[in-house]
PyMOL Python script that loads the backbone (N, CA, C, O; Angstrom):
from pymol import cmd

cmd.read_pdbstr("""\
ATOM      1  N   MET A   1       1.813  38.305   0.778  1.00  0.00           N
ATOM      2  CA  MET A   1       0.539  38.311   1.739  1.00  0.00           C
ATOM      3  C   MET A   1       0.760  37.282   2.778  1.00  0.00           C
ATOM      4  O   MET A   1       1.195  36.173   2.470  1.00  0.00           O
ATOM      5  N   ILE A   2       0.480  37.604   3.983  1.00  0.00           N
ATOM      6  CA  ILE A   2       0.605  36.737   5.134  1.00  0.00           C
ATOM      7  C   ILE A   2      -0.791  36.228   5.487  1.00  0.00           C
ATOM      8  O   ILE A   2      -1.727  37.016   5.620  1.00  0.00           O
ATOM      9  N   PHE A   3      -0.934  34.856   5.646  1.00  0.00           N
ATOM     10  CA  PHE A   3      -2.163  34.306   6.124  1.00  0.00           C
ATOM     11  C   PHE A   3      -2.066  33.867   7.589  1.00  0.00           C
ATOM     12  O   PHE A   3      -0.959  33.647   8.081  1.00  0.00           O
ATOM     13  N   GLU A   4      -3.182  33.735   8.293  1.00  0.00           N
ATOM     14  CA  GLU A   4      -3.289  33.271   9.600  1.00  0.00           C
ATOM     15  C   GLU A   4      -3.293  31.704   9.623  1.00  0.00           C
ATOM     16  O   GLU A   4      -3.405  31.103  10.692  1.00  0.00           O
ATOM     17  N   PHE A   5      -3.181  31.118   8.542  1.00  0.00           N
ATOM     18  CA  PHE A   5      -3.255  29.622   8.419  1.00  0.00           C
ATOM     19  C   PHE A   5      -1.800  29.016   8.094  1.00  0.00           C
ATOM     20  O   PHE A   5      -0.907  29.641   7.522  1.00  0.00           O
ATOM     21  N   GLU A   6      -1.724  27.805   8.518  1.00  0.00           N
ATOM     22  CA  GLU A   6      -0.591  27.002   8.058  1.00  0.00           C
ATOM     23  C   GLU A   6      -1.036  25.543   7.853  1.00  0.00           C
ATOM     24  O   GLU A   6      -2.106  25.183   8.343  1.00  0.00           O
ATOM     25  N   PRO A   7      -0.291  24.707   7.171  1.00  0.00           N
ATOM     26  CA  PRO A   7      -0.655  23.474   6.889  1.00  0.00           C
ATOM     27  C   PRO A   7      -1.056  22.801   8.159  1.00  0.00           C
ATOM     28  O   PRO A   7      -0.467  23.016   9.218  1.00  0.00           O
ATOM     29  N   GLY A   8      -2.122  21.939   8.035  1.00  0.00           N
ATOM     30  CA  GLY A   8      -2.549  21.237   9.207  1.00  0.00           C
ATOM     31  C   GLY A   8      -3.735  21.893  10.033  1.00  0.00           C
ATOM     32  O   GLY A   8      -4.348  21.262  10.895  1.00  0.00           O
ATOM     33  N   ASP A   9      -4.000  23.171   9.710  1.00  0.00           N
ATOM     34  CA  ASP A   9      -5.015  23.954  10.459  1.00  0.00           C
ATOM     35  C   ASP A   9      -6.357  23.467   9.911  1.00  0.00           C
ATOM     36  O   ASP A   9      -6.467  23.097   8.742  1.00  0.00           O
ATOM     37  N   LYS A  10      -7.362  23.474  10.765  1.00  0.00           N
ATOM     38  CA  LYS A  10      -8.735  23.226  10.444  1.00  0.00           C
ATOM     39  C   LYS A  10      -9.531  24.470  10.126  1.00  0.00           C
ATOM     40  O   LYS A  10      -9.583  25.378  10.956  1.00  0.00           O
ATOM     41  N   VAL A  11     -10.151  24.556   8.972  1.00  0.00           N
ATOM     42  CA  VAL A  11     -10.829  25.647   8.568  1.00  0.00           C
ATOM     43  C   VAL A  11     -12.271  25.226   8.126  1.00  0.00           C
ATOM     44  O   VAL A  11     -12.631  24.050   8.067  1.00  0.00           O
ATOM     45  N   TYR A  12     -13.089  26.342   7.812  1.00  0.00           N
ATOM     46  CA  TYR A  12     -14.273  26.144   7.099  1.00  0.00           C
ATOM     47  C   TYR A  12     -14.690  27.494   6.310  1.00  0.00           C
ATOM     48  O   TYR A  12     -14.277  28.603   6.648  1.00  0.00           O
ATOM     49  N   ASN A  13     -15.507  27.280   5.284  1.00  0.00           N
ATOM     50  CA  ASN A  13     -15.849  28.455   4.423  1.00  0.00           C
ATOM     51  C   ASN A  13     -17.237  28.861   4.816  1.00  0.00           C
ATOM     52  O   ASN A  13     -18.161  28.096   4.539  1.00  0.00           O
ATOM     53  N   PRO A  14     -17.488  30.071   5.478  1.00  0.00           N
ATOM     54  CA  PRO A  14     -18.767  30.416   5.921  1.00  0.00           C
ATOM     55  C   PRO A  14     -19.710  30.586   4.802  1.00  0.00           C
ATOM     56  O   PRO A  14     -20.913  30.580   5.066  1.00  0.00           O
ATOM     57  N   GLN A  15     -19.312  30.737   3.577  1.00  0.00           N
ATOM     58  CA  GLN A  15     -20.196  30.968   2.570  1.00  0.00           C
ATOM     59  C   GLN A  15     -20.748  29.515   1.828  1.00  0.00           C
ATOM     60  O   GLN A  15     -21.691  29.439   1.040  1.00  0.00           O
ATOM     61  N   ASN A  16     -20.025  28.573   2.233  1.00  0.00           N
ATOM     62  CA  ASN A  16     -20.372  27.193   1.731  1.00  0.00           C
ATOM     63  C   ASN A  16     -20.084  26.201   2.889  1.00  0.00           C
ATOM     64  O   ASN A  16     -19.162  25.389   2.821  1.00  0.00           O
ATOM     65  N   LYS A  17     -20.918  26.307   3.956  1.00  0.00           N
ATOM     66  CA  LYS A  17     -20.906  25.436   5.098  1.00  0.00           C
ATOM     67  C   LYS A  17     -20.991  23.930   4.834  1.00  0.00           C
ATOM     68  O   LYS A  17     -20.494  23.079   5.571  1.00  0.00           O
ATOM     69  N   GLY A  18     -21.692  23.682   3.677  1.00  0.00           N
ATOM     70  CA  GLY A  18     -22.053  22.355   3.247  1.00  0.00           C
ATOM     71  C   GLY A  18     -20.773  21.584   2.949  1.00  0.00           C
ATOM     72  O   GLY A  18     -20.789  20.353   2.967  1.00  0.00           O
ATOM     73  N   TRP A  19     -19.628  22.294   2.666  1.00  0.00           N
ATOM     74  CA  TRP A  19     -18.352  21.736   2.284  1.00  0.00           C
ATOM     75  C   TRP A  19     -17.850  20.951   3.504  1.00  0.00           C
ATOM     76  O   TRP A  19     -17.175  19.937   3.326  1.00  0.00           O
ATOM     77  N   GLY A  20     -18.151  21.378   4.720  1.00  0.00           N
ATOM     78  CA  GLY A  20     -17.726  20.758   5.917  1.00  0.00           C
ATOM     79  C   GLY A  20     -16.404  21.329   6.481  1.00  0.00           C
ATOM     80  O   GLY A  20     -15.958  22.383   6.028  1.00  0.00           O
ATOM     81  N   ILE A  21     -15.813  20.694   7.400  1.00  0.00           N
ATOM     82  CA  ILE A  21     -14.545  21.215   7.781  1.00  0.00           C
ATOM     83  C   ILE A  21     -13.407  20.773   6.992  1.00  0.00           C
ATOM     84  O   ILE A  21     -13.367  19.608   6.596  1.00  0.00           O
ATOM     85  N   GLY A  22     -12.463  21.611   6.723  1.00  0.00           N
ATOM     86  CA  GLY A  22     -11.336  21.370   5.831  1.00  0.00           C
ATOM     87  C   GLY A  22     -10.056  21.410   6.615  1.00  0.00           C
ATOM     88  O   GLY A  22      -9.990  22.015   7.685  1.00  0.00           O
ATOM     89  N   GLN A  23      -9.023  20.760   6.081  1.00  0.00           N
ATOM     90  CA  GLN A  23      -7.676  20.821   6.617  1.00  0.00           C
ATOM     91  C   GLN A  23      -6.724  21.492   5.619  1.00  0.00           C
ATOM     92  O   GLN A  23      -6.638  21.038   4.478  1.00  0.00           O
ATOM     93  N   VAL A  24      -6.073  22.459   5.969  1.00  0.00           N
ATOM     94  CA  VAL A  24      -5.177  23.037   5.037  1.00  0.00           C
ATOM     95  C   VAL A  24      -4.051  22.273   4.693  1.00  0.00           C
ATOM     96  O   VAL A  24      -3.346  21.820   5.596  1.00  0.00           O
ATOM     97  N   GLN A  25      -3.750  22.041   3.366  1.00  0.00           N
ATOM     98  CA  GLN A  25      -2.746  21.139   2.886  1.00  0.00           C
ATOM     99  C   GLN A  25      -1.443  21.890   2.476  1.00  0.00           C
ATOM    100  O   GLN A  25      -0.305  21.481   2.705  1.00  0.00           O
ATOM    101  N   SER A  26      -1.788  23.103   1.807  1.00  0.00           N
ATOM    102  CA  SER A  26      -0.549  23.955   1.405  1.00  0.00           C
ATOM    103  C   SER A  26      -1.085  25.282   1.079  1.00  0.00           C
ATOM    104  O   SER A  26      -2.262  25.440   0.753  1.00  0.00           O
ATOM    105  N   ILE A  27      -0.157  26.319   1.172  1.00  0.00           N
ATOM    106  CA  ILE A  27      -0.282  27.646   0.786  1.00  0.00           C
ATOM    107  C   ILE A  27       0.787  28.188  -0.013  1.00  0.00           C
ATOM    108  O   ILE A  27       1.914  28.385   0.441  1.00  0.00           O
ATOM    109  N   ILE A  28       0.418  28.448  -1.285  1.00  0.00           N
ATOM    110  CA  ILE A  28       1.366  29.011  -2.279  1.00  0.00           C
ATOM    111  C   ILE A  28       0.854  30.287  -2.785  1.00  0.00           C
ATOM    112  O   ILE A  28      -0.190  30.279  -3.436  1.00  0.00           O
ATOM    113  N   LYS A  29       1.491  31.407  -2.553  1.00  0.00           N
ATOM    114  CA  LYS A  29       1.007  32.867  -2.775  1.00  0.00           C
ATOM    115  C   LYS A  29      -0.385  33.014  -2.336  1.00  0.00           C
ATOM    116  O   LYS A  29      -0.650  32.903  -1.139  1.00  0.00           O
ATOM    117  N   ASP A  30      -1.342  33.266  -3.249  1.00  0.00           N
ATOM    118  CA  ASP A  30      -2.684  33.487  -2.668  1.00  0.00           C
ATOM    119  C   ASP A  30      -3.603  32.183  -2.818  1.00  0.00           C
ATOM    120  O   ASP A  30      -4.821  32.263  -2.655  1.00  0.00           O
ATOM    121  N   LYS A  31      -3.071  31.180  -3.081  1.00  0.00           N
ATOM    122  CA  LYS A  31      -3.858  29.910  -3.327  1.00  0.00           C
ATOM    123  C   LYS A  31      -3.597  29.002  -2.066  1.00  0.00           C
ATOM    124  O   LYS A  31      -2.457  28.783  -1.659  1.00  0.00           O
ATOM    125  N   ILE A  32      -4.718  28.495  -1.482  1.00  0.00           N
ATOM    126  CA  ILE A  32      -4.737  27.668  -0.370  1.00  0.00           C
ATOM    127  C   ILE A  32      -5.399  26.384  -0.750  1.00  0.00           C
ATOM    128  O   ILE A  32      -6.565  26.372  -1.146  1.00  0.00           O
ATOM    129  N   THR A  33      -4.684  25.312  -0.638  1.00  0.00           N
ATOM    130  CA  THR A  33      -5.307  24.019  -0.981  1.00  0.00           C
ATOM    131  C   THR A  33      -5.825  23.338   0.383  1.00  0.00           C
ATOM    132  O   THR A  33      -5.130  23.188   1.388  1.00  0.00           O
ATOM    133  N   ILE A  34      -7.039  22.991   0.251  1.00  0.00           N
ATOM    134  CA  ILE A  34      -7.714  22.447   1.435  1.00  0.00           C
ATOM    135  C   ILE A  34      -8.384  21.226   1.152  1.00  0.00           C
ATOM    136  O   ILE A  34      -8.995  21.143   0.087  1.00  0.00           O
ATOM    137  N   ASN A  35      -8.363  20.184   2.006  1.00  0.00           N
ATOM    138  CA  ASN A  35      -9.192  18.978   1.882  1.00  0.00           C
ATOM    139  C   ASN A  35     -10.482  19.031   2.706  1.00  0.00           C
ATOM    140  O   ASN A  35     -10.423  18.921   3.931  1.00  0.00           O
ATOM    141  N   PHE A  36     -11.493  19.174   2.148  1.00  0.00           N
ATOM    142  CA  PHE A  36     -12.862  19.388   2.857  1.00  0.00           C
ATOM    143  C   PHE A  36     -13.502  17.929   3.065  1.00  0.00           C
ATOM    144  O   PHE A  36     -13.335  17.022   2.249  1.00  0.00           O
ATOM    145  N   GLN A  37     -14.219  17.805   4.195  1.00  0.00           N
ATOM    146  CA  GLN A  37     -14.872  16.626   4.526  1.00  0.00           C
ATOM    147  C   GLN A  37     -15.836  16.126   3.346  1.00  0.00           C
ATOM    148  O   GLN A  37     -15.727  15.002   2.856  1.00  0.00           O
ATOM    149  N   ASN A  38     -16.724  17.003   2.965  1.00  0.00           N
ATOM    150  CA  ASN A  38     -17.765  16.564   2.002  1.00  0.00           C
ATOM    151  C   ASN A  38     -17.549  16.824   0.445  1.00  0.00           C
ATOM    152  O   ASN A  38     -18.273  16.344  -0.427  1.00  0.00           O
ATOM    153  N   VAL A  39     -16.567  17.563   0.241  1.00  0.00           N
ATOM    154  CA  VAL A  39     -16.324  17.807  -1.196  1.00  0.00           C
ATOM    155  C   VAL A  39     -14.944  17.556  -1.748  1.00  0.00           C
ATOM    156  O   VAL A  39     -14.622  17.743  -2.921  1.00  0.00           O
ATOM    157  N   GLY A  40     -14.181  17.125  -0.810  1.00  0.00           N
ATOM    158  CA  GLY A  40     -12.748  16.810  -1.202  1.00  0.00           C
ATOM    159  C   GLY A  40     -11.749  18.070  -1.352  1.00  0.00           C
ATOM    160  O   GLY A  40     -11.977  19.122  -0.755  1.00  0.00           O
ATOM    161  N   LYS A  41     -10.727  17.908  -2.114  1.00  0.00           N
ATOM    162  CA  LYS A  41      -9.819  18.901  -2.243  1.00  0.00           C
ATOM    163  C   LYS A  41     -10.202  20.023  -3.159  1.00  0.00           C
ATOM    164  O   LYS A  41     -10.600  19.828  -4.307  1.00  0.00           O
ATOM    165  N   LYS A  42     -10.059  21.283  -2.574  1.00  0.00           N
ATOM    166  CA  LYS A  42     -10.306  22.573  -3.200  1.00  0.00           C
ATOM    167  C   LYS A  42      -9.137  23.496  -3.128  1.00  0.00           C
ATOM    168  O   LYS A  42      -8.475  23.561  -2.092  1.00  0.00           O
ATOM    169  N   VAL A  43      -8.831  24.263  -4.255  1.00  0.00           N
ATOM    170  CA  VAL A  43      -7.946  25.275  -4.242  1.00  0.00           C
ATOM    171  C   VAL A  43      -8.587  26.528  -4.151  1.00  0.00           C
ATOM    172  O   VAL A  43      -9.362  26.886  -5.038  1.00  0.00           O
ATOM    173  N   ILE A  44      -8.312  27.323  -3.040  1.00  0.00           N
ATOM    174  CA  ILE A  44      -9.077  28.480  -2.790  1.00  0.00           C
ATOM    175  C   ILE A  44      -8.208  29.696  -3.125  1.00  0.00           C
ATOM    176  O   ILE A  44      -7.013  29.726  -2.832  1.00  0.00           O
ATOM    177  N   ASN A  45      -8.793  30.622  -3.701  1.00  0.00           N
ATOM    178  CA  ASN A  45      -8.062  31.867  -3.970  1.00  0.00           C
ATOM    179  C   ASN A  45      -8.412  32.704  -2.819  1.00  0.00           C
ATOM    180  O   ASN A  45      -9.566  33.097  -2.649  1.00  0.00           O
ATOM    181  N   ALA A  46      -7.403  33.000  -1.989  1.00  0.00           N
ATOM    182  CA  ALA A  46      -7.581  33.655  -0.624  1.00  0.00           C
ATOM    183  C   ALA A  46      -8.141  35.231  -0.786  1.00  0.00           C
ATOM    184  O   ALA A  46      -8.705  35.869   0.103  1.00  0.00           O
ATOM    185  N   LYS A  47      -7.872  35.651  -2.010  1.00  0.00           N
ATOM    186  CA  LYS A  47      -8.426  37.010  -2.410  1.00  0.00           C
ATOM    187  C   LYS A  47      -9.873  37.055  -2.500  1.00  0.00           C
ATOM    188  O   LYS A  47     -10.473  38.069  -2.142  1.00  0.00           O
ATOM    189  N   ASN A  48     -10.475  36.045  -2.946  1.00  0.00           N
ATOM    190  CA  ASN A  48     -11.912  35.903  -3.265  1.00  0.00           C
ATOM    191  C   ASN A  48     -12.736  35.240  -2.130  1.00  0.00           C
ATOM    192  O   ASN A  48     -13.896  35.606  -1.942  1.00  0.00           O
ATOM    193  N   ILE A  49     -12.220  34.363  -1.442  1.00  0.00           N
ATOM    194  CA  ILE A  49     -12.905  33.579  -0.349  1.00  0.00           C
ATOM    195  C   ILE A  49     -12.282  33.803   0.975  1.00  0.00           C
ATOM    196  O   ILE A  49     -11.081  33.599   1.149  1.00  0.00           O
ATOM    197  N   GLU A  50     -13.107  34.237   1.957  1.00  0.00           N
ATOM    198  CA  GLU A  50     -12.654  34.374   3.288  1.00  0.00           C
ATOM    199  C   GLU A  50     -12.886  33.046   4.091  1.00  0.00           C
ATOM    200  O   GLU A  50     -14.019  32.605   4.287  1.00  0.00           O
ATOM    201  N   LEU A  51     -11.778  32.455   4.528  1.00  0.00           N
ATOM    202  CA  LEU A  51     -11.936  31.188   5.356  1.00  0.00           C
ATOM    203  C   LEU A  51     -11.871  31.638   6.810  1.00  0.00           C
ATOM    204  O   LEU A  51     -11.333  32.691   7.152  1.00  0.00           O
ATOM    205  N   LYS A  52     -12.472  30.746   7.679  1.00  0.00           N
ATOM    206  CA  LYS A  52     -12.437  30.928   9.039  1.00  0.00           C
ATOM    207  C   LYS A  52     -11.659  29.682   9.788  1.00  0.00           C
ATOM    208  O   LYS A  52     -11.866  28.513   9.463  1.00  0.00           O
ATOM    209  N   LYS A  53     -10.842  30.025  10.714  1.00  0.00           N
ATOM    210  CA  LYS A  53     -10.166  28.913  11.399  1.00  0.00           C
ATOM    211  C   LYS A  53     -10.970  28.433  12.522  1.00  0.00           C
ATOM    212  O   LYS A  53     -11.546  29.201  13.294  1.00  0.00           O
ATOM    213  N   LEU A  54     -11.007  27.118  12.610  1.00  0.00           N
ATOM    214  CA  LEU A  54     -11.734  26.596  13.832  1.00  0.00           C
ATOM    215  C   LEU A  54     -10.873  26.837  15.073  1.00  0.00           C
ATOM    216  O   LEU A  54      -9.644  26.801  15.023  1.00  0.00           O
ATOM    217  N   ASN A  55     -11.508  27.063  16.092  1.00  0.00           N
ATOM    218  CA  ASN A  55     -10.863  27.150  17.297  1.00  0.00           C
ATOM    219  C   ASN A  55     -10.910  25.995  18.044  1.00  0.00           C
ATOM    220  O   ASN A  55     -11.987  25.605  18.493  1.00  0.00           O
ATOM    221  N   GLU A  56      -9.779  25.337  18.257  1.00  0.00           N
ATOM    222  CA  GLU A  56      -9.699  23.888  18.805  1.00  0.00           C
ATOM    223  C   GLU A  56      -9.184  24.041  20.287  1.00  0.00           C
ATOM    224  O   GLU A  56      -9.018  23.044  20.990  1.00  0.00           O
TER     225      GLU A  56
END
""", "prot")
cmd.dss("prot")
cmd.show_as("cartoon", "prot")
cmd.util.cbc("prot")
cmd.orient("prot")
């Protein structure tokens, strides 16, 4: 599976906007590790949660 994200990209989770903006740390298979402003590090299963990339 190919994602439109790469480490360093800024993203947010539209279903949990309270998490704040996150920065992609790593992508391994379907798992994306992101460090969010308000909740810290989360490992996201890309099959279950759709992330949106911030347009900078």
